[in-house]
Backbone as CSV, one residue per row, in Angstrom:
resi,resn,N_x,N_y,N_z,CA_x,CA_y,CA_z,C_x,C_y,C_z
1,MET,15.595,16.949,13.897,14.900,15.670,12.890,15.111,14.497,13.192
2,THR,13.777,13.739,13.505,14.103,12.096,13.827,13.805,11.765,12.850
3,THR,14.032,10.378,12.399,13.842,9.740,11.252,13.464,8.180,11.670
4,ILE,12.287,7.672,11.547,11.966,6.632,11.825,11.259,5.318,10.474
5,THR,11.734,4.163,10.402,10.925,3.339,9.969,9.816,2.082,10.324
6,LEU,9.269,2.295,9.537,8.164,1.629,10.524,7.603,0.046,9.100
7,GLN,7.847,-0.971,9.979,7.429,-1.731,8.866,6.285,-2.611,9.557
8,PRO,4.889,-2.772,8.743,3.662,-3.424,9.012,3.731,-5.038,10.212
9,ALA,3.076,-5.300,10.918,2.880,-6.605,11.131,2.585,-7.516,10.328
10,SER,2.527,-8.590,10.718,1.856,-9.764,9.031,0.725,-9.440,9.226
11,GLY,0.126,-9.232,8.312,-1.197,-9.211,7.840,-1.740,-7.940,8.478
12,THR,-1.274,-7.115,7.758,-1.804,-5.472,7.932,-1.768,-4.652,6.465
13,ASP,-1.730,-5.780,5.540,-1.831,-5.072,4.127,-2.456,-6.484,3.593
14,THR,-2.789,-6.178,2.152,-3.799,-7.251,1.539,-3.936,-6.398,0.256
15,PHE,-4.740,-7.237,-1.315,-4.928,-6.848,-2.347,-6.742,-6.921,-2.914
16,ILE,-7.327,-5.976,-3.620,-8.565,-6.750,-4.003,-8.507,-6.776,-5.583
17,SER,-8.901,-7.750,-5.945,-9.407,-7.943,-7.451,-10.828,-7.490,-7.838
18,SER,-10.971,-7.198,-9.045,-12.495,-7.319,-9.892,-13.033,-8.274,-10.226
19,SER,-12.036,-9.157,-10.557,-12.195,-11.064,-10.941,-12.883,-11.361,-9.966
20,ALA,-12.642,-11.228,-8.535,-13.241,-12.107,-7.777,-13.674,-11.103,-6.194
21,PRO,-14.975,-10.184,-6.866,-14.971,-9.413,-5.808,-15.344,-9.455,-4.682
22,THR,-15.752,-10.768,-3.946,-15.761,-10.734,-2.625,-15.064,-11.978,-1.876
23,GLN,-13.832,-12.088,-2.842,-12.638,-12.482,-2.359,-11.726,-11.483,-1.718
24,ASN,-11.716,-12.351,-0.060,-10.588,-11.692,0.486,-9.213,-12.066,0.112
25,TYR,-8.168,-11.441,0.007,-6.700,-11.834,0.014,-6.292,-11.679,1.571
26,ASN,-6.329,-11.199,2.279,-5.096,-10.897,3.383,-4.097,-12.309,3.715
27,LEU,-4.500,-13.501,2.855,-3.006,-14.356,3.736,-2.421,-14.470,2.311
28,SER,-2.337,-13.515,1.706,-1.187,-13.467,0.310,0.428,-12.886,0.819
29,GLU,1.362,-13.403,0.311,2.201,-13.145,0.446,2.796,-12.089,-0.351
30,SER,1.555,-11.540,-1.200,1.866,-10.334,-1.846,0.743,-9.312,-1.803
31,LYS,1.147,-8.373,-2.630,0.222,-7.451,-2.866,0.558,-6.824,-4.258
32,ARG,-0.902,-7.389,-5.127,-0.721,-6.974,-6.146,-1.609,-6.015,-6.957
33,VAL,-0.816,-5.547,-8.035,-1.530,-4.546,-8.996,-1.316,-4.775,-10.267
34,GLN,-2.739,-4.947,-10.796,-2.854,-5.314,-12.149,-3.718,-4.225,-12.875
35,PRO,-3.345,-3.203,-13.766,-4.259,-2.247,-14.278,-4.408,-2.603,-15.670
36,PHE,-5.260,-3.937,-15.145,-5.536,-4.276,-17.004,-7.220,-4.300,-16.727
37,GLY,-7.849,-3.526,-18.266,-8.965,-3.078,-18.362,-10.094,-3.845,-17.918
38,GLY,-11.081,-4.086,-17.883,-12.547,-4.373,-17.627,-12.586,-5.060,-16.277
39,THR,-12.420,-6.917,-16.504,-12.707,-7.464,-15.057,-11.167,-8.180,-14.204
40,PHE,-10.369,-7.460,-14.713,-8.609,-7.605,-13.811,-8.042,-6.541,-13.741
41,ILE,-8.495,-5.603,-12.944,-7.919,-4.878,-12.471,-7.863,-5.239,-10.508
42,LYS,-6.060,-4.892,-10.290,-6.185,-5.312,-8.692,-5.671,-4.273,-8.167
43,ARG,-5.824,-4.084,-6.694,-5.393,-2.813,-6.317,-4.745,-3.421,-5.068
44,GLY,-3.737,-2.715,-4.155,-3.627,-3.412,-2.896,-3.905,-2.460,-2.321
45,LEU,-3.866,-2.672,-0.512,-4.588,-1.785,0.595,-3.424,-1.389,1.315
46,LEU,-2.779,-1.071,2.355,-1.893,-1.437,3.117,-1.957,0.237,4.491
47,ALA,-1.513,-0.074,5.585,-1.589,0.755,6.211,-0.457,0.432,7.128
48,PHE,0.009,1.452,8.266,1.160,1.753,9.270,0.378,1.911,10.217
49,ASP,1.454,1.593,11.435,0.910,2.021,13.044,1.819,3.250,13.199
50,MET,1.080,4.573,12.979,1.987,5.411,13.456,1.925,6.630,14.809
51,SER,1.352,5.688,15.411,1.322,5.756,17.082,2.981,6.111,17.482
52,SER,3.950,5.844,17.324,5.318,5.821,17.134,5.747,7.435,16.789
53,ILE,5.258,8.138,16.174,5.381,9.255,15.582,4.882,10.579,16.474
54,THR,6.069,11.442,17.057,5.712,12.381,18.071,5.897,13.684,17.807
55,GLY,5.955,13.726,16.379,6.128,15.823,16.198,5.441,15.321,14.678
56,SER,6.156,16.396,14.236,4.906,16.925,12.953,6.139,16.277,11.833
57,VAL,5.359,15.674,10.598,6.041,14.935,9.636,6.192,15.609,8.614
58,ILE,7.914,15.692,8.103,8.090,16.664,7.335,8.454,15.995,6.169
59,ALA,8.839,14.727,6.272,9.183,13.851,4.762,8.415,12.531,5.088
60,GLY,7.591,11.436,4.298,7.438,10.199,4.542,7.635,9.215,3.128
61,THR,8.313,8.277,2.858,8.574,7.451,1.778,7.971,6.314,2.088
62,LEU,7.700,5.433,1.419,7.181,4.026,1.134,7.917,3.505,0.140
63,SER,8.772,2.077,0.765,9.426,1.263,-0.187,8.447,0.251,-0.363
64,LEU,8.713,-0.460,-1.105,7.793,-1.519,-1.702,9.074,-2.499,-2.289
65,TYR,8.905,-3.542,-2.138,9.807,-4.404,-2.741,9.036,-5.656,-3.932
66,LEU,9.219,-5.380,-5.030,8.523,-6.028,-6.176,9.658,-7.685,-6.782
67,GLY,8.398,-8.553,-6.095,8.916,-9.694,-6.196,9.011,-10.384,-7.519
68,SER,7.965,-10.424,-8.278,8.361,-10.882,-9.161,6.874,-10.168,-10.631
69,LEU,6.866,-10.413,-11.777,6.232,-9.632,-12.348,5.631,-10.636,-13.596
70,VAL,4.327,-10.145,-14.372,3.610,-10.808,-15.297,4.301,-11.176,-16.536
71,THR,4.100,-9.660,-17.055,4.182,-9.428,-18.462,5.677,-8.730,-18.228
72,ALA,6.432,-8.194,-19.350,7.266,-7.456,-19.254,7.260,-5.832,-19.496
73,GLY,7.491,-5.102,-18.937,7.241,-3.597,-19.356,7.157,-3.055,-17.912
74,THR,6.552,-1.155,-18.398,6.557,-0.434,-17.193,5.109,-0.226,-17.427
75,PHE,4.833,0.568,-16.210,3.852,1.084,-15.545,4.008,1.879,-14.237
76,THR,3.547,2.883,-14.080,3.127,3.865,-13.069,2.488,3.515,-12.120
77,VAL,2.557,2.820,-10.931,1.547,2.756,-10.016,2.019,4.038,-8.844
78,ASN,0.467,4.621,-8.612,0.104,5.601,-8.027,-0.357,5.069,-6.452
79,VAL,-0.182,5.961,-5.443,-0.394,5.828,-3.503,-1.228,6.972,-3.625
80,HIS,-2.619,6.128,-3.133,-3.355,7.234,-3.098,-3.704,7.062,-1.570
81,GLU,-4.386,7.787,-0.363,-5.170,7.749,0.757,-6.515,7.403,0.860
82,VAL,-6.772,6.075,1.333,-7.976,5.249,1.351,-8.960,6.564,2.129
83,SER,-9.862,6.637,1.883,-10.950,7.583,2.476,-11.945,6.848,3.708
84,ARG,-11.520,5.490,3.797,-12.727,5.285,5.012,-12.027,3.606,5.774
85,SER,-11.891,3.697,6.642,-11.786,2.773,7.356,-12.426,1.158,6.799
86,TRP,-11.360,-0.091,6.941,-11.453,-1.027,6.213,-10.723,-2.274,7.230
87,THR,-11.677,-3.426,6.950,-10.760,-4.738,8.038,-9.828,-5.216,7.354
88,LEU,-9.154,-5.975,7.314,-7.779,-6.575,6.594,-8.946,-8.206,6.676
89,THR,-9.335,-8.621,7.831,-9.783,-9.739,7.129,-11.435,-9.711,6.253
90,GLY,-11.860,-8.695,5.544,-13.034,-8.225,5.374,-12.741,-7.610,4.126
91,ALA,-11.828,-6.837,3.810,-11.847,-5.708,2.360,-11.756,-7.144,1.338
92,ASN,-12.682,-6.507,0.415,-12.970,-7.294,-0.762,-12.786,-6.138,-1.926
93,TRP,-13.440,-6.394,-3.090,-13.775,-5.242,-4.248,-15.002,-4.412,-4.068
94,THR,-15.691,-4.704,-3.491,-17.200,-4.619,-3.048,-17.277,-4.415,-1.786
95,GLN,-16.542,-4.472,-0.753,-16.943,-4.478,1.009,-16.071,-4.160,1.734
96,TYR,-15.640,-3.029,2.764,-14.394,-2.665,3.453,-14.355,-3.551,4.456
97,ASP,-15.186,-4.733,4.621,-15.662,-4.951,6.004,-16.281,-6.378,5.483
98,GLY,-15.995,-7.191,4.672,-17.292,-7.957,4.352,-18.573,-8.231,4.302
99,ALA,-19.177,-6.775,5.151,-20.678,-7.193,5.042,-20.632,-6.072,4.360
100,ASN,-20.144,-4.642,4.637,-20.905,-3.072,3.923,-19.884,-2.730,2.438
101,ASN,-20.626,-2.550,1.838,-20.001,-2.164,0.378,-19.663,-0.203,0.698
102,TRP,-18.076,-0.678,-0.034,-17.309,0.340,-0.211,-18.487,1.450,-1.373
103,SER,-18.337,2.823,-1.602,-19.258,3.890,-2.252,-19.051,3.592,-3.483
104,SER,-17.927,2.975,-3.821,-17.671,3.305,-5.552,-17.048,1.315,-4.937
105,ALA,-17.467,0.428,-6.054,-16.357,-0.644,-6.075,-15.338,-1.048,-5.968
106,GLY,-14.198,-1.418,-5.524,-12.488,-1.119,-5.675,-11.596,-0.321,-4.664
107,ALA,-12.953,0.377,-3.149,-12.194,1.187,-2.532,-12.782,2.584,-2.525
108,ASP,-12.719,3.320,-1.715,-13.246,4.718,-2.001,-12.169,5.035,-0.992
109,TYR,-11.201,5.924,-2.108,-9.931,6.609,-1.882,-10.265,7.534,-2.525
110,GLY,-8.439,8.665,-1.873,-8.737,10.396,-2.555,-8.604,10.533,-3.403
111,THR,-8.742,11.203,-4.719,-8.029,11.416,-6.216,-6.737,11.895,-5.815
112,LEU,-6.332,12.698,-4.690,-4.762,13.360,-4.916,-3.855,12.123,-4.637
113,VAL,-2.620,12.037,-5.854,-2.113,11.277,-5.858,-0.833,11.530,-4.663
114,LEU,-0.858,10.829,-3.597,0.661,10.673,-2.873,1.930,10.505,-3.397
115,GLY,1.839,9.783,-3.855,3.081,9.258,-4.777,2.995,8.356,-6.069
116,SER,4.008,8.406,-6.414,3.835,7.454,-7.637,5.770,6.872,-7.754
117,ALA,5.554,5.775,-8.811,6.897,4.961,-9.317,6.267,4.601,-10.564
118,SER,7.336,5.036,-11.652,7.287,3.763,-12.515,8.486,2.424,-12.307
119,VAL,7.351,1.329,-12.620,7.777,0.171,-12.076,7.586,-0.761,-13.258
120,GLY,8.915,-1.348,-13.064,8.937,-2.371,-14.343,10.051,-3.758,-14.587
121,THR,10.367,-3.515,-13.501,11.898,-4.561,-13.529,11.632,-5.139,-11.945
122,ALA,12.033,-6.191,-11.901,11.506,-7.173,-10.611,12.751,-7.540,-9.773
123,ASP,12.379,-8.060,-8.625,13.214,-8.411,-7.362,14.402,-6.975,-7.180
124,ARG,13.718,-5.984,-6.962,14.069,-4.596,-6.415,13.241,-3.450,-5.863
125,TRP,13.681,-2.936,-5.321,13.002,-1.449,-4.502,12.215,-1.116,-5.409
126,TYR,11.452,0.015,-4.768,10.775,0.755,-5.617,9.882,1.856,-4.433
127,ASP,10.877,3.121,-4.578,10.560,4.431,-3.540,9.130,4.857,-4.066
128,PHE,8.135,5.303,-3.374,7.181,5.855,-3.484,7.246,7.374,-2.376
129,THR,7.703,8.943,-3.155,7.345,9.879,-2.326,6.347,10.141,-1.914
130,LEU,5.936,10.442,-0.488,4.885,10.444,-0.314,4.651,11.720,0.182
131,ASN,3.175,13.045,-0.082,2.651,14.004,0.115,2.879,14.247,1.947
132,ALA,3.859,14.905,2.164,3.960,14.705,3.927,2.670,15.367,4.284
133,SER,2.260,16.316,4.123,0.759,16.544,4.693,-0.169,15.931,4.905
134,VAL,-0.488,15.147,4.032,-1.317,13.991,4.456,-0.865,12.993,4.856
135,VAL,0.677,12.485,5.114,1.639,11.247,5.896,0.545,12.136,7.254
136,GLU,0.924,13.618,7.656,0.952,14.254,9.389,-0.493,13.960,9.852
137,GLY,-1.361,13.747,8.672,-2.550,13.668,9.151,-2.915,12.378,9.518
138,TRP,-2.436,11.362,8.892,-2.265,10.262,9.281,-1.877,9.934,11.073
139,ARG,-1.409,10.646,11.535,-1.286,10.838,13.114,-2.890,10.734,13.789
140,THR,-3.896,11.257,13.144,-4.992,10.985,13.926,-6.155,10.753,13.357
141,THR,-6.141,10.168,11.740,-7.303,9.820,11.530,-6.301,8.364,9.782
142,ASN,-5.904,7.472,10.274,-4.954,6.650,9.367,-6.476,5.205,9.301
143,ASN,-6.696,5.702,7.290,-7.418,4.413,7.096,-6.151,3.705,6.021
144,GLY,-4.970,4.065,5.584,-3.915,3.595,5.214,-3.798,4.178,3.632
145,MET,-3.126,3.194,3.004,-3.177,3.713,1.392,-3.701,2.414,0.617
146,ILE,-3.984,2.975,-0.798,-4.110,1.752,-1.969,-3.149,1.856,-3.091
147,LEU,-3.004,1.085,-3.604,-1.708,1.505,-4.908,-2.976,0.504,-5.865
148,LYS,-2.605,1.743,-6.945,-3.332,0.966,-7.982,-2.483,1.916,-9.349
149,GLY,-2.556,1.150,-10.490,-2.210,1.523,-11.408,-2.577,2.981,-12.098
150,SER,-1.524,4.098,-12.674,-2.243,5.320,-12.983,-3.486,5.023,-13.983
151,ALA,-2.958,3.901,-15.379,-3.893,3.870,-15.775,-4.560,2.550,-15.962
152,GLU,-5.619,2.352,-15.478,-6.338,1.121,-15.329,-7.401,0.050,-16.617
153,ASN,-6.499,0.637,-17.490,-7.007,-0.270,-18.987,-5.821,-1.022,-19.636
154,LEU,-4.570,-1.625,-19.319,-3.994,-1.791,-20.195,-3.708,-3.192,-20.668
155,ASP,-3.348,-3.422,-21.533,-3.435,-5.156,-22.308,-2.280,-5.079,-22.731
156,PRO,-1.332,-6.380,-22.509,-2.144,-7.223,-21.870,-2.204,-7.383,-20.611
157,ILE,-2.244,-8.476,-19.916,-2.488,-8.540,-18.160,-0.749,-7.935,-17.790
158,ASN,-0.377,-6.998,-16.685,0.284,-6.996,-16.254,0.833,-6.964,-14.561
159,ASP,0.550,-7.966,-14.109,0.597,-8.222,-12.587,1.619,-7.771,-12.088
160,ARG,2.000,-7.166,-10.921,3.051,-6.674,-9.982,2.990,-7.230,-8.597
161,TYR,3.542,-8.432,-8.572,3.431,-8.750,-6.834,4.739,-8.174,-6.530
162,PHE,4.213,-7.304,-5.548,4.926,-6.593,-4.085,5.012,-7.132,-3.091
163,ILE,6.087,-7.838,-2.622,6.140,-8.403,-1.308,5.325,-7.650,-0.071
164,ALA,4.420,-8.477,0.741,3.484,-8.399,1.903,4.380,-8.579,2.812
165,SER,2.983,-8.049,4.198,3.522,-8.401,5.674,3.376,-9.566,5.738
166,ASN,3.152,-10.260,4.838,2.456,-11.975,5.359,4.271,-12.467,5.081
167,HIS,4.913,-11.846,4.039,6.104,-12.686,3.543,7.086,-13.290,4.373
168,GLY,7.617,-14.083,4.436,8.765,-14.847,5.224,9.739,-14.096,5.633
169,SER,9.948,-13.199,4.656,11.872,-12.238,5.015,11.379,-10.821,5.245
170,THR,11.620,-10.739,6.588,11.732,-9.478,6.956,12.120,-8.160,6.489
171,ASP,13.092,-8.427,5.728,14.022,-7.471,5.040,13.221,-7.276,3.766
172,LEU,12.385,-7.635,3.277,11.760,-7.466,2.380,10.260,-7.190,2.251
173,LYS,9.740,-7.002,3.819,8.407,-6.677,3.959,7.977,-4.573,3.370
174,PRO,7.317,-4.560,3.362,6.802,-2.769,3.365,7.163,-2.221,4.220
175,LYS,7.880,-0.880,4.108,8.770,0.337,4.769,7.756,1.380,4.605
176,LEU,8.031,2.198,5.877,7.255,3.702,5.805,8.562,4.017,6.646
177,THR,9.561,5.123,5.723,10.428,5.854,6.288,10.521,7.100,6.397
178,ILE,9.856,8.163,8.037,9.269,9.455,8.367,10.355,9.534,8.920
179,GLU,10.172,11.304,8.345,10.993,11.995,9.029,10.009,13.170,9.886
180,TYR,10.484,13.102,11.207,9.426,14.516,11.815,10.069,15.094,12.666
181,ALA,9.670,16.301,13.044,10.477,17.206,14.133,11.119,16.607,15.428
182,GLY,12.005,16.858,15.882,12.049,16.618,17.229,12.318,15.120,17.103
183,GLY,12.719,14.632,18.908,12.916,13.364,19.025,14.082,13.065,18.797
184,GLN,14.444,11.662,18.801,15.760,11.088,18.678,15.612,9.333,17.004
185,THR,16.412,9.172,16.310,16.740,8.476,15.214,15.889,7.108,15.753
186,LEU,15.050,6.483,15.095,14.523,5.240,15.802,14.678,4.177,14.546
187,ASP,15.134,2.992,14.572,14.787,1.830,13.566,13.757,1.039,14.456
188,LEU,12.537,0.734,13.668,11.980,-0.184,14.069,11.404,-1.240,13.380
189,THR,12.482,-1.474,12.357,12.169,-2.296,11.451,12.064,-3.770,11.652
190,SER,12.440,-4.307,12.937,12.327,-5.220,13.605,11.092,-5.978,14.517
191,LYS,10.904,-4.697,14.680,9.663,-4.783,15.931,8.346,-5.225,15.216
192,ILE,7.807,-6.525,16.228,6.244,-6.911,16.337,5.256,-6.308,16.198
193,TRP,3.878,-5.696,16.048,3.449,-4.822,16.059,2.496,-5.913,16.854
């Protein structure tokens, strides 16, 4: 069995916001998740380069560092598979590439929850144990993941600011740890894609 830790290159994640449906946030240093009902929903989008995985995926864990939050309290953040390709510089609440609309505003994603975490305290890591068979599928078709609140009708505003790939500290950037059959143990956390 081989274990590899992937980190996205700068600018391979973003967030989308229902309150600014045509705004692109690819330069943000955080991925925001905000499950506040109505016009204040935010969801994070991210993807990892899976080309270095050479065997069948056994397990996958997404690790995100929560840098800050707006309102105290805990809520569940879910990870879903995005079902359509999107562009970093074009993705927003209504469009996947800055020109063409998602099938439904807020991104196209599967209903299957790939992993979840109860998120409440800032300045710490949160791990999302992912569905291994879906992660295995990313070796051939990889549209990335979306982070969203399990319920998106909460009040008051509950922004969660996960550190993004644009952040200055490599140690705090998103990580995807994958165990797969065969090969040798690799650590690519410092590799620039």
